[in-house]
C-alpha positions as CSV (number, residue, x, y, z in Angstrom):
1,X,30.4,43.9,19.9
2,X,30.2,43.2,24.0
3,X,26.4,43.0,24.2
4,X,26.2,39.6,23.3
5,X,28.3,38.8,25.7
6,X,27.0,40.4,28.2
7,X,23.9,38.9,27.8
8,X,25.2,35.6,27.5
9,X,27.2,36.0,31.1
10,X,23.6,37.4,32.7
11,X,21.5,34.4,31.2
12,X,24.3,32.4,32.8
13,X,24.2,33.7,36.2
14,X,20.3,33.7,36.2
15,X,20.7,30.0,34.8
16,X,23.1,29.6,38.3
17,X,20.8,31.2,40.4
18,X,17.7,29.0,39.5
19,X,19.8,25.6,39.9
20,X,21.5,26.6,43.3
21,X,17.4,27.3,44.4
22,X,16.2,24.1,42.6
23,X,19.1,22.4,44.4
24,X,18.4,24.2,47.6
25,X,14.7,22.9,47.3
26,X,15.3,19.2,46.8
27,X,17.6,19.7,49.7
28,X,15.2,21.4,52.1
29,X,12.2,19.7,53.2
30,X,9.0,21.0,54.9
31,X,6.9,19.0,57.8
32,X,3.1,19.7,59.1
33,X,0.8,17.4,61.2
34,X,-2.0,18.2,63.9
35,X,-2.3,17.0,67.5
36,X,-5.4,16.0,69.1
37,X,-6.6,13.5,71.8
38,X,-8.0,10.5,71.4
39,X,-11.8,12.3,71.5
40,X,-10.3,14.5,68.3
41,X,-10.2,17.5,70.4
42,X,-7.5,19.8,69.0
43,X,-4.4,20.0,71.4
44,X,-2.6,23.6,71.8
45,X,0.5,24.0,73.5
46,X,2.1,21.0,72.6
47,X,5.8,20.5,72.3
48,X,6.9,19.1,68.8
49,X,10.7,18.0,68.8
50,X,12.1,17.3,64.8
51,X,15.1,15.0,65.2
52,X,17.3,13.8,62.1
53,X,16.8,9.8,62.4
54,X,18.3,9.3,58.8
55,X,18.8,13.2,57.7
56,X,21.4,16.0,58.0
57,X,20.4,18.6,60.3
58,X,20.2,19.7,64.0
59,X,17.1,19.4,66.2
60,X,14.0,21.7,65.6
61,X,11.2,22.4,68.0
62,X,7.7,24.2,67.6
63,X,4.6,24.3,69.7
64,X,0.9,23.7,68.1
65,X,-1.5,26.4,67.6
66,X,-5.0,26.5,69.1
67,X,-6.1,24.1,66.2
68,X,-3.7,21.2,67.3
69,X,-1.3,22.5,64.0
70,X,2.4,22.5,63.7
71,X,4.9,22.9,60.8
72,X,8.5,22.9,60.3
73,X,10.3,23.7,57.5
74,X,14.3,23.9,56.3
75,X,14.0,20.2,57.1
76,X,17.1,18.2,55.6
77,X,16.0,15.4,53.0
78,X,15.8,12.1,54.6
79,X,14.4,10.6,57.7
80,X,12.8,12.6,60.8
81,X,11.7,11.7,64.1
82,X,8.7,13.7,65.5
83,X,8.0,13.6,68.8
84,X,5.2,15.6,70.5
85,X,4.9,16.3,74.5
86,X,2.1,17.7,77.1
87,X,1.4,17.2,80.5
88,X,-1.0,15.1,81.6
89,X,-0.6,13.0,78.2
90,X,1.1,10.1,76.8
91,X,3.8,11.5,74.4
92,X,4.4,9.8,71.3
93,X,6.8,9.5,68.5
94,X,7.1,8.4,65.0
95,X,9.5,8.8,62.0
96,X,8.5,10.2,58.6
97,X,10.4,10.9,55.8
98,X,10.9,14.3,54.1
99,X,11.7,15.6,50.7
100,X,10.9,18.6,49.8
101,X,8.1,21.1,50.1
102,X,4.8,20.3,49.6
103,X,5.4,16.5,49.0
104,X,5.1,14.8,52.0
105,X,2.1,13.7,53.8
106,X,0.7,15.2,56.9
107,X,1.3,13.9,60.3
108,X,-1.3,13.3,62.7
109,X,-0.6,12.0,66.5
110,X,-3.8,11.4,69.1
111,X,-2.7,11.4,72.4
112,X,-3.9,9.6,75.1
113,X,-4.7,11.3,78.2
114,X,-3.0,10.4,81.6
115,X,-4.6,11.8,84.3
116,X,-3.3,12.2,87.9
117,X,-4.6,10.0,90.6
118,X,-6.1,6.4,90.9
119,X,-8.8,4.5,89.0
120,X,-11.0,1.9,90.4
121,X,-9.9,-1.6,90.1
122,X,-13.2,-3.1,88.1
123,X,-15.9,-1.3,86.4
124,X,-18.0,0.7,89.0
125,X,-20.9,2.6,88.8
126,X,-23.2,5.1,90.6
127,X,-26.8,6.2,89.6
128,X,-29.0,8.6,91.5
129,X,-32.5,7.6,92.5
130,X,-34.7,7.6,88.8
131,X,-31.5,6.7,87.0
132,X,-29.8,9.9,86.2
133,X,-27.0,11.1,86.6
134,X,-25.4,8.4,86.1
135,X,-21.7,7.6,86.2
136,X,-19.5,4.4,84.9
137,X,-15.8,4.5,85.9
138,X,-13.6,2.0,84.5
139,X,-10.5,0.5,85.3
140,X,-8.7,2.2,82.2
141,X,-9.2,5.4,83.2
142,X,-12.3,5.7,81.2
143,X,-15.4,6.9,82.4
144,X,-18.9,7.0,81.1
145,X,-21.7,9.6,82.5
146,X,-25.5,10.8,82.0
147,X,-27.2,13.7,83.3
148,X,-30.6,15.7,82.6
149,X,-29.1,16.9,79.5
150,X,-27.1,14.6,78.0
151,X,-24.4,12.2,78.4
152,X,-20.7,12.0,77.6
153,X,-17.4,10.3,78.2
154,X,-13.5,11.0,79.1
155,X,-10.7,10.2,81.7
156,X,-10.3,10.3,85.6
157,X,-8.4,10.0,88.3
158,X,-9.0,9.8,92.1
159,X,-7.1,11.9,94.5
160,X,-8.3,11.3,98.3
161,X,-11.8,11.2,98.3
162,X,-12.6,12.9,95.0
163,X,-12.8,11.8,91.4
164,X,-11.8,14.7,89.0
165,X,-13.2,13.9,85.8
166,X,-12.3,15.5,82.6
167,X,-15.2,15.2,79.9
168,X,-13.5,15.1,76.3
169,X,-16.8,14.5,74.3
170,X,-20.5,15.6,75.4
171,X,-23.4,15.4,73.5
172,X,-26.1,17.5,74.7
173,X,-28.0,21.0,74.1
174,X,-25.0,23.0,74.9
175,X,-21.3,21.7,74.7
176,X,-20.7,23.5,78.3
177,X,-17.7,21.1,79.1
178,X,-14.2,21.8,77.9
179,X,-10.7,20.2,78.5
180,X,-10.1,23.2,81.3
181,X,-13.3,22.3,82.8
182,X,-13.5,18.7,85.2
183,X,-16.7,17.6,86.3
184,X,-16.3,16.4,90.6
185,X,-17.5,13.6,92.0
186,X,-16.8,13.2,95.7
187,X,-17.3,10.0,97.9
188,X,-18.1,10.1,101.6
189,X,-15.7,7.5,102.6
190,X,-12.9,5.1,101.2
191,X,-15.6,2.4,101.2
192,X,-16.8,4.0,97.6
193,X,-20.1,2.9,98.2
194,X,-21.9,6.0,97.6
195,X,-21.1,9.9,95.5
196,X,-22.1,13.0,95.4
197,X,-22.1,15.0,92.3
198,X,-23.9,18.9,92.1
199,X,-25.4,18.0,95.5
200,X,-27.2,14.8,94.4
201,X,-26.4,11.3,96.1
202,X,-25.6,8.5,94.0
203,X,-25.5,5.1,95.1
204,X,-23.2,2.2,93.9
205,X,-24.9,-0.2,91.7
């Protein structure tokens, strides 16, 4: 006579656990995303902060992997502010709604580079005899260049009489430039009428 009662109790307990799990799933959510630079290169080691803008919870912190990816779990339902920070780049933030796991769109950040150093006040171009190598510096910290193997672009900063160029995108036979391998252009004087790149003399045009 007691077996049906025990079965009923067991079923009720199981049902309660399922409801509790479902309620927790509804209340907690996850968010994932990716951080790249303006040339679609993934950025590793970016600090990502999640702050509850209109949701219950406390700040969470994570970092991006080598593919620029990050994820948060256990976020309360509601609006969260996500902030990305990395030395040498402009910090960004955006607010996104979190519902429950798997039901929100991934975040995407494109961080503008902010290289240290000065810049030219107007577009300035240097060319070697014959046309290459060629460098064109813009007043917004961007540059374009061409050498015997291909062409590329990126950002630059001038320190003293040296321009340190970080190539963000290169179109050539081999992608020999990376975020960690800057190109260096040297100037003989602060008149910036000529430059030297890999021992080749470049004249201002």
